[in-house]
C-alpha positions, 0 to 999 in steps of 0.5 A: 467515749472517744476512740484513739487512732493507731497513730495517736495510740502509738504516740501515747506508748512512745511518750510512756516508754519516754516516761518510764526510761528517763533517769532520775539520778544526777550528780553535784559537780564540785570543783574545789581542787587543783587536779580536776579534769576540764569541764569538757572532759567531764561533759564527755565522760558523763555522756558517754561513759555513765548513765547520769543525764543531769548535774548540779553545780554550786555556782554559774560557772560559764566554763561548765555551762559551755562545756555541757552545751548540746550534751543532752545533760541538764544542769542545775546552777546556784545563784550564791547566797550573796545574791539574794538581796539583788535578786529581789529587784526585778531590774537586777534580777533581769540583768542577772538573767542576761548575764548568767543565763541567756548566753548559754540557754537553750543550747545548755539545758538549764533545768533548775535555778537554785536561789542560794544554798541551804540558806536557812542553815547558814544565813541570817534572818535578814536574808531568810525573809528575802529568799521567797521574794527573790524566787519569785522575782527571779521567775518573773525576770526569766519570764520577761526575758522570754525563757519559761522552761526553767524552774526556780527553787532553793536547796535545804539542808534538813536543819529545817525540820523540828522533828522527823521521827517517826516520819508521820511526825515530821514538822518544819521548824517553828516559825519557819513553817508559816512565815518561810515554807508557806509562801515558798511551797505556794510559789512552788505549786503555782511555777510546778517547781520541786521543793528540793531537800538534802537528806543524808543518813550518813549524818544519822549514823548509829552502828546499831542501826547501820543497815537501815542507813545503808540500804541493807536488810534490817528489822525495819522502823514501824511508824504507829501512826500510819501503820507503815514500816520503813526499811531505809533511813532515806525514805523515812527522811523523805517521808518526814519532809512530805509530812511537814509539807502536808501538815502546812497543806502542800502535800501536792508539790513534788520533791527533789533530792538536791544532795544526798551520798556517803564519803569513803573515808573520815579519819578512821570513823567506822561509818566511813568506808568504801564499802559503805559508800558503795552500798548506799550509793548503789542501792539508791540508784536502784531504789530511786530508778525502780520508781517505787517511791516511799511508804507515804509516796508510792510510785513516785520518782525524785530527781535526785543528785548524788554528792559528789562526782569527784574527790575534791583535794582542796575542800577545807574542813575534816578528811571526810569533806575530800572523800565524797566522790564517786570518781577520782579526778582521773576518772577512775571509780572509787567504788561501783556505784552502779552508774557506769554504762553497759556493765562496764568493769570498774577499776577501783581506786586502790588504797582509798586511804582507810584509817584504823578505828577512831579514838575514844572521846578522851583521845588526845587532841580532840576538841568537844563542844560545851555551850558559851555562858551567855548562850540562851536556852532558847538558842541552845534548844534550837541547836538541839532540835536541829540535831535531833531532826538529823536522826541521830540516836539519842538513846545513848545521850539520855534514856528513852531517846529524849533529846533534852532535859528541861532542867539541864539544857546545857549539858544535853546541848553539849551531849547532842551536839557532840553525838552530831559531831561524831555522827558526822565523822568529825572527831577533831572538829572545831566546833562548826556552830561557834560562828553562832556564838552559842558553842565554844571549844573545850578540852576533852577532860570537861566533865560535861563533854564525856559521852 
């Protein structure tokens, strides 16, 4: 056996030190606000005041890319969903790289390019079919242009999951497993890029299991198949994704977390509070940086991007959408998330806007979802499967935790969808799934809609 020289041994120890101290925590930097600081101020704040070493943006903003040049903070950028079709053409993909990447690389450390955002959730089948070809072509375009240090991937909502409870039973949605995720994971394996997912325990919040969602002491979730016990929902969701990947032969592909977080205000629903957001995000930071991994993926670290850097006052939708931030636009922490440097004091923002307890299902002015008459049972079942994959507790919907009754799929679709929207804090929602043509809003007096 060969022996190491003292110099090589010291070098190895140095490398080991680097690999054990590099942070895995990044942040999503959204800009949907009219009171946000300049990108230059943001870059300087993150570099000098926080332990954040990576940001993820939802576009290709040249101002942001320029601001982070030479900062030592890596940037993950996003090609819009509308660019996917053109990126399947090599000439177009090369021009895209020349226009959006080369002016800033390598001074700006671009770590990942995401081809679209939650494409399987928000787009049609024609776009979905083009996703993997676009990823492959963009990777080739980068190579042709001499750029080999940027990974190409895409981020997924957990709508991709057919099942996630227990974690060992995690499976991708039927059809997508073979025709989308098989080819995609093959590409990611070849290029050593991560499979990126957006797990949100918040969306499956249940007051009875709040400690499990918030990294607080709890009895845990026992998976009979593996004999493993889960002490938090983040690990359970991550291992469900891992099980789905393993089931189609790609357990060796790394996983990254594109988004996860917790809002501080959502019109009074008990899930949303400064205390809950502080508990989730601060414990998440400790958990990820510990390198402990998950029960099925021990001793693994995951690139993890918290959602989000700022409260963004112009985001549409319910109140929660504007209250995911770790910081106010003036850099005042909304709460102590554990990312400030050197134990700096945290002058927490005052009066974060907590509201009284939410109204019940019959509260005035609320809208509830019911299936449209023309919606097929197959399409409704797909919505139910999605809801149940998000960790929504189905027991109040139907005894035994069954998410649907095959003989009454429309009523169960109503119950499941409304449970999901309640879990998201959308007590006054206007049916986000209406764009699918499957769901219509209704008055709360509708008999099917009562929880």
